[in-house]
C-alpha positions in Angstrom: 69.4 84.6 16.6 71.0 85.7 19.9 74.8 85.8 20.2 76.1 84.6 23.6 73.3 85.0 24.7 71.4 88.0 23.4 72.5 88.6 19.8 70.0 87.7 17.1 70.6 86.6 13.5 68.0 88.0 11.2 67.5 88.3 7.5 69.2 91.1 5.6 67.0 94.0 4.7 66.8 92.9 1.0 66.0 89.3 1.8 62.5 87.9 1.5 60.1 88.5 4.5 60.6 86.8 7.6 53.4 69.1 50.3 52.5 68.6 53.7 52.4 64.8 53.4 51.4 62.8 56.5 51.2 59.3 55.1 47.5 58.8 55.9 47.4 61.5 58.5 46.2 64.4 56.5 43.3 63.1 54.4 43.0 64.3 50.9 46.8 64.8 50.5 47.3 62.2 47.9 44.3 63.3 45.8 45.9 66.7 45.6 49.3 65.2 44.7 47.7 63.2 41.9 46.0 66.3 40.7 49.3 68.2 40.7 51.0 65.3 38.8 48.1 65.4 36.3 49.3 68.9 35.5 52.3 67.3 33.8 50.1 65.8 31.1 47.3 68.3 30.8 49.5 70.8 29.0 50.2 68.4 26.2 48.0 68.2 23.1 46.7 64.9 22.1 49.0 65.0 19.2 51.9 64.8 21.6 51.0 61.3 22.6 53.1 58.7 20.7 50.7 56.5 18.7 52.2 54.4 15.9 50.7 51.7 13.7 52.6 48.5 13.1 54.0 49.7 9.8 57.5 49.5 8.5 58.6 53.1 9.3 57.8 55.6 12.1 57.9 59.3 11.4 57.7 62.2 13.8 57.0 65.7 12.4 58.1 68.6 14.6 57.1 72.2 13.6 59.7 74.9 13.7 57.5 78.0 13.2 57.9 81.7 14.0 60.9 83.0 15.9 63.5 80.5 17.0 63.0 80.6 20.8 62.7 78.4 23.9 59.3 76.9 23.0 60.7 75.5 19.8 63.7 74.1 21.6 61.5 72.5 24.2 59.2 70.7 21.8 62.2 69.5 19.7 64.1 68.2 22.6 61.1 66.4 24.1 60.0 65.1 20.7 63.5 63.7 20.0 63.8 61.9 23.4 60.3 60.3 22.9 61.4 59.4 19.4 64.5 57.6 20.6 62.5 55.7 23.2 59.9 54.7 20.5 62.6 53.8 18.0 61.4 56.2 15.4 63.0 56.1 12.0 62.7 59.6 10.7 62.4 63.1 12.2 61.0 65.8 9.9 61.3 69.5 10.8 58.4 71.3 9.2 60.1 74.7 9.0 58.9 78.3 8.4 61.0 80.7 10.4 62.6 84.2 9.9 65.3 83.3 12.5 65.9 83.9 16.2 68.2 83.1 19.1 71.7 81.8 18.3 71.9 80.2 21.8 68.7 78.3 21.2 69.8 77.4 17.7 73.0 75.7 19.1 70.9 73.8 21.7 68.6 72.6 18.9 71.6 71.5 16.8 73.0 69.7 19.8 69.7 67.9 20.4 69.4 66.9 16.7 72.9 65.3 16.9 71.6 63.0 19.6 69.0 61.3 17.3 70.4 58.1 15.8 67.9 57.9 12.9 67.4 60.1 9.9 66.7 63.9 10.2 65.1 65.9 7.4 64.2 69.6 7.1 61.2 70.5 5.0 61.4 74.2 4.2 57.8 75.2 4.1 58.2 78.0 3.2 61.3 79.7 4.5 64.4 79.1 6.5 66.0 82.4 7.1 68.9 83.2 9.4 68.8 80.7 12.3 66.5 78.5 10.3 69.3 78.0 7.7 71.7 76.9 10.4 69.3 74.4 11.9 68.5 73.0 8.4 72.3 72.5 7.9 72.3 70.3 10.9 69.9 67.7 9.4 70.7 64.9 7.1 68.6 66.1 4.1 67.0 69.4 3.2 63.8 69.4 1.0 61.9 72.4 -0.2 58.3 73.4 -0.9 58.0 74.8 -4.5 58.1 78.4 -3.1 60.6 77.7 -0.4 63.6 79.9 0.3 66.7 79.7 2.5 69.5 82.1 3.4 70.6 85.4 4.8 72.1 84.1 8.0 74.4 87.0 8.9 74.5 87.9 12.7 73.1 91.3 13.8 72.1 92.8 17.1 68.7 92.2 18.6 67.9 95.8 17.7 68.7 95.2 14.0 71.9 97.2 14.2 75.2 96.0 12.8 77.7 94.3 15.1 81.1 96.1 15.7 83.5 94.8 13.0 86.0 92.9 15.2 83.2 91.1 17.1 81.4 90.4 13.9 84.5 88.8 12.4 84.9 86.5 15.5 81.2 85.5 15.4 81.2 84.8 11.7 84.4 82.8 11.9 83.0 80.7 14.7 79.7 80.1 12.8 81.5 79.0 9.7 83.6 76.6 11.6 80.4 75.1 13.2 78.8 74.8 9.8 81.9 73.0 8.3 81.9 70.5 11.2 78.2 69.8 10.6 78.4 69.6 6.8 81.3 67.2 6.3 80.4 64.6 3.6 77.3 66.6 2.6 78.4 67.9 -0.8 78.4 71.7 -1.2 76.5 72.4 2.0 79.3 73.8 4.1 80.3 76.3 1.4 76.7 77.3 0.7 75.8 78.0 4.3 79.0 79.8 4.9 78.1 82.1 2.0 74.8 82.8 3.8 76.6 83.8 6.9 79.6 85.8 5.6 79.0 88.7 3.2 82.7 88.7 2.3 82.7 85.0 1.3 82.7 84.2 -2.4 80.8 81.0 -3.4 82.5 79.5 -6.5 82.1 75.9 -7.7 84.3 75.0 -10.6 84.4 78.0 -13.0 80.9 79.2 -12.0 80.6 82.0 -9.4 77.3 81.6 -7.6 77.8 84.5 -5.1 80.2 87.3 -5.3 81.7 89.1 -2.3 79.7 91.9 -0.8 76.3 90.2 -0.5 74.6 87.5 1.4 73.4 84.3 -0.3 69.7 83.4 -0.4 68.4 80.6 -2.5 65.0 79.6 -3.9 63.9 76.0 -4.1 64.9 75.7 -7.7 68.3 77.3 -7.1 69.0 75.0 -4.1 68.4 71.8 -6.1 70.5 72.8 -9.1 73.5 70.6 -9.6 77.1 71.8 -9.7 80.6 70.2 -9.9 82.0 67.0 -11.2 80.3 64.7 -10.5 77.2 66.9 -10.4 75.7 67.4 -6.9 72.7 69.5 -5.8 73.8 72.8 -4.4 71.9 72.4 -1.2 68.5 70.7 -1.5 67.8 67.0 -1.8 64.6 67.8 -3.7 61.3 69.7 -4.0 58.0 68.3 -2.7 54.6 69.8 -3.2 53.6 69.2 0.4 54.6 67.3 3.5 52.6 64.2 2.5 54.3 64.0 -0.8 57.7 64.2 0.9 56.9 61.4 3.3 55.7 59.2 0.5 59.0 59.9 -1.3 61.0 59.1 1.8 59.2 55.9 2.9 56.7 54.9 0.2 53.0 55.6 0.2 51.2 53.8 3.0 54.5 52.4 4.3 54.8 54.7 7.4 52.9 56.1 10.3 53.2 59.7 11.4 53.1 61.5 14.8 52.6 65.3 14.5 53.8 67.5 17.4 52.6 71.0 18.0 53.9 73.9 20.0 51.1 74.4 22.6 50.5 76.7 25.5 52.6 74.4 27.7 55.8 75.2 25.9 55.0 78.9 26.0 54.4 78.8 29.7 57.4 76.5 30.4 59.9 79.1 29.0 58.9 81.4 31.9 58.7 78.7 34.6 62.2 77.5 33.9 63.5 81.1 34.4 62.1 81.3 37.9 62.9 77.8 39.0 64.8 78.8 42.2 62.0 81.1 43.3 59.4 78.4 42.8 61.6 76.0 44.7 62.2 78.3 47.6 58.6 79.3 48.1 57.5 75.6 47.7 59.9 74.3 50.3 58.9 77.0 52.8 55.2 76.3 52.3 55.8 72.5 52.8 57.8 73.1 56.0 55.2 75.3 57.5 52.6 72.7 56.6 54.5 70.1 58.4 54.6 72.3 61.5 50.9 73.1 61.6 47.9 70.9 62.4 45.6 69.7 59.6 46.1 70.1 55.9 45.5 73.5 54.4 46.7 76.4 52.3 50.4 75.9 52.9 50.4 72.3 51.9 48.3 73.0 48.7 50.6 75.9 47.9 53.8 73.9 48.4 52.6 71.0 46.3 51.4 73.4 43.5 54.7 75.4 43.4 56.9 72.2 43.3 54.5 70.7 40.8 55.1 73.8 38.6 58.9 73.1 38.9 58.5 69.5 37.7 56.0 70.6 35.0 58.3 73.2 33.6 61.3 70.8 33.4 59.2 68.1 31.8 57.8 70.4 29.2 61.3 71.7 28.6 62.3 68.2 27.6 64.7 67.8 30.4 63.0 65.1 32.4 60.3 62.4 32.4 57.9 61.6 35.2 60.5 59.5 37.2 61.9 62.5 39.3 58.4 63.2 40.6 58.1 59.6 41.9 61.4 59.9 43.7 60.5 63.3 45.1 57.2 61.9 46.6 59.1 58.9 48.0 61.5 61.3 49.7 58.6 63.4 51.0 57.0 60.2 52.4 60.2 59.3 54.3 60.5 62.8 55.7 56.9 62.6 56.9 57.4 59.2 58.4 60.3 60.7 60.4 58.3 63.7 61.6 55.1 62.0 62.5 55.8 58.3 63.3 59.5 57.9 64.1 60.8 61.2 65.5 64.5 61.2 66.4 65.5 58.4 64.0 67.1 60.8 61.6 67.9 58.1 59.0 64.5 58.5 57.4 64.7 62.3 57.4 68.2 62.4 55.9 67.3 59.8 53.2 64.1 61.6 52.4 65.8 65.0 52.1 68.5 63.4 49.9 65.8 61.9 47.6 63.9 65.1 47.3 66.9 67.3 46.5 68.3 64.6 44.2 65.1 64.3 42.3 65.0 68.1 41.7 68.5 68.0 40.3 67.5 65.0 38.1 64.5 66.9 36.8 66.6 69.8 35.6 69.4 67.7 34.0 69.4 67.1 30.2 69.7 63.3 30.1 69.0 61.3 27.0 67.5 57.9 26.5 69.9 55.0 25.9 72.9 57.2 26.8 75.0 56.7 29.9 74.8 59.3 32.6 77.6 61.8 32.0 80.6 61.4 34.3 81.7 65.0 33.9 80.0 67.5 36.2 79.3 70.1 33.6 75.8 68.8 32.8 74.9 69.0 36.5 76.2 72.5 37.2 73.1 74.5 36.4 70.7 72.0 38.1 72.8 72.1 41.2 72.9 75.9 41.1 69.1 76.1 40.7 68.5 73.7 43.6 71.0 75.2 46.0 69.6 78.7 45.1 66.1 77.5 45.9 67.2 76.0 49.2 69.1 79.1 50.2 66.0 81.2 49.3 63.8 78.9 51.5 66.2 79.3 54.4 66.3 83.1 54.0 62.5 83.3 53.8 62.1 81.2 56.9 64.5 83.5 58.8 62.5 86.5 57.7 59.3 84.8 59.0 61.0 84.1 62.3 62.1 87.7 62.7 59.0 89.5 61.7 56.1 87.3 62.9 54.8 88.7 66.2 55.4 87.4 69.8 58.2 84.9 69.4 58.0 84.2 65.7 56.8 81.2 63.7 57.8 78.5 66.1 55.6 79.7 69.0 52.7 81.0 66.9 52.3 78.1 64.5 49.9 76.0 66.5 48.1 78.4 68.8 44.8 78.7 66.8 43.1 75.4 67.8 41.7 75.1 71.3 39.4 73.0 73.4 35.8 73.7 72.5 37.2 76.2 69.9 38.3 78.8 72.6 41.9 80.0 72.1 44.1 80.1 75.2 47.8 80.8 75.9 50.1 77.9 76.6 51.5 77.6 80.2 55.2 77.2 81.0 56.1 74.0 83.0 57.2 75.9 86.1 56.2 79.4 87.4 53.5 81.9 86.4 50.8 79.5 87.6 52.1 76.4 85.9 52.3 73.1 87.7 55.5 71.5 88.9 57.0 68.7 86.9 56.2 66.1 89.6 52.5 67.1 89.6 52.2 66.7 85.8 53.7 63.2 85.4 51.0 60.6 85.0 48.2 63.1 84.7 45.6 62.8 82.0 44.3 65.5 79.7 43.2 66.1 76.2 44.9 67.4 73.0 44.0 71.0 72.8 45.3 71.2 69.3 46.1 68.4 66.8 49.4 66.8 67.6 51.5 66.3 64.5 53.4 65.2 66.6 53.8 68.6 68.4 51.0 70.8 69.6 49.3 71.7 72.9 47.5 69.7 75.5 45.0 70.7 78.3 45.8 69.2 81.7 43.6 70.2 84.7 42.3 73.2 82.8 45.8 74.5 81.9 47.4 74.4 78.5 51.0 73.2 77.9 53.2 72.7 74.8 53.5 68.9 74.2 54.8 66.3 71.9 53.7 62.8 71.1 56.5 60.2 71.3 55.1 58.5 68.1 52.2 59.0 65.7 49.6 61.8 65.7 46.4 62.8 67.5 43.5 65.0 66.6 42.3 67.8 68.8 40.2 66.4 71.7 42.0 63.1 71.9 42.6 61.9 75.5 46.3 61.8 76.5 48.5 61.0 79.4 51.7 62.8 80.5 54.6 60.3 80.3 57.7 62.5 80.5 59.2 66.0 80.2 61.2 67.6 77.4 63.2 70.8 77.4 60.3 72.8 76.0 57.2 70.9 77.0 55.5 67.6 77.9 55.8 64.2 76.4 52.5 62.5 76.1 50.9 59.4 74.8 47.4 58.7 73.5 45.2 56.9 76.0 43.9 53.7 74.5 
């Protein structure tokens, strides 16, 4: 288990073993978008899809296996949110873990506290270290016949002991957390504290269960033994031969339906994607911007959609968002495209679109829960805002680098020079001088689009090429146009009907 944030808790040595969207302009765009959105669901196993029969109780079984790490947190958080939406009655943690990250453990305990129904841990077959703390956060703890729990003292990730003063602070904090989780749950607080603190004595009545100088670990039989007056189980609510027997005991045979989740490759991948969210955002935004400024639909558009799709995919698998942020992002992208290609200069569409896009990205990274009001405090939005602003800053930086190092004037002047009449490249002419025509000579003249106009590009007038911009809409290369006005850097043209 990692301590704030890189300190693990492990068993003691003697313990048991461990998009360039053009709104109809760039054909094929929406098919690519749909494919990217499909990525959100392809990473989920069929077991992840909530299917319940019309029976009296709904149960979700979530595996907590191996080291406690981000994939386990992701599937727990996502499973709990789906369970709340589906009005599930019982969550069962199918646990076999040697321990892991304390930071992740606290996040898992926080998530368990959001579930309004019953939470149960089935120790199948061990809950060592962090597993013991997570078990303490559920309503009931059941054991397989050979189950074991305990040895939750904090140590460094290397296995070395923590310096005494720091160790004392950590142990004190953990014991306080355990007491707050265990109120009204019998001897649980005392028992888990004895698993954390080697210097803690566990004594109930006149019987000493653990002396100072050792960590407590319990077998299934020891955990269900009763102590005190009135007698109460030490820790476990019971022993069940297997998970099916436990569910029958909880809800009655045939009186429940079960959904089993599994940690799949998607959770494994998401733990890395969420770490590089700003980088994915920055690269994706740059690719989409370049796609907007180039004719046709190509590699930059596909790359931008894919990179931003990975951002949403990672946040969805991490259990932070549903599909709704993607819809709002695409709506914002559509408004921005409408501004660029159909209503240039309006600004309202562009500002609204950019706000929707950035807002949807913040939404996708925010840990919001079903049936809970949106938090009024800003704390929950801090990291999402940091990630988004970092991504935007990176995009701006990358674009400045492109402007500086691309040859002959940078990206703006080189972005649309590849397409030409009859496929023969030619340089663009200035409006005046160096062989260019005068402004009066150009007004009213007809020509053809030398490149696609989206809405900017180049036109050929009297055999000469000029930078040009459509007042509204778009035009493919070869479309007849007429010069209707002059702008600071080129011509204003309209498509001949």
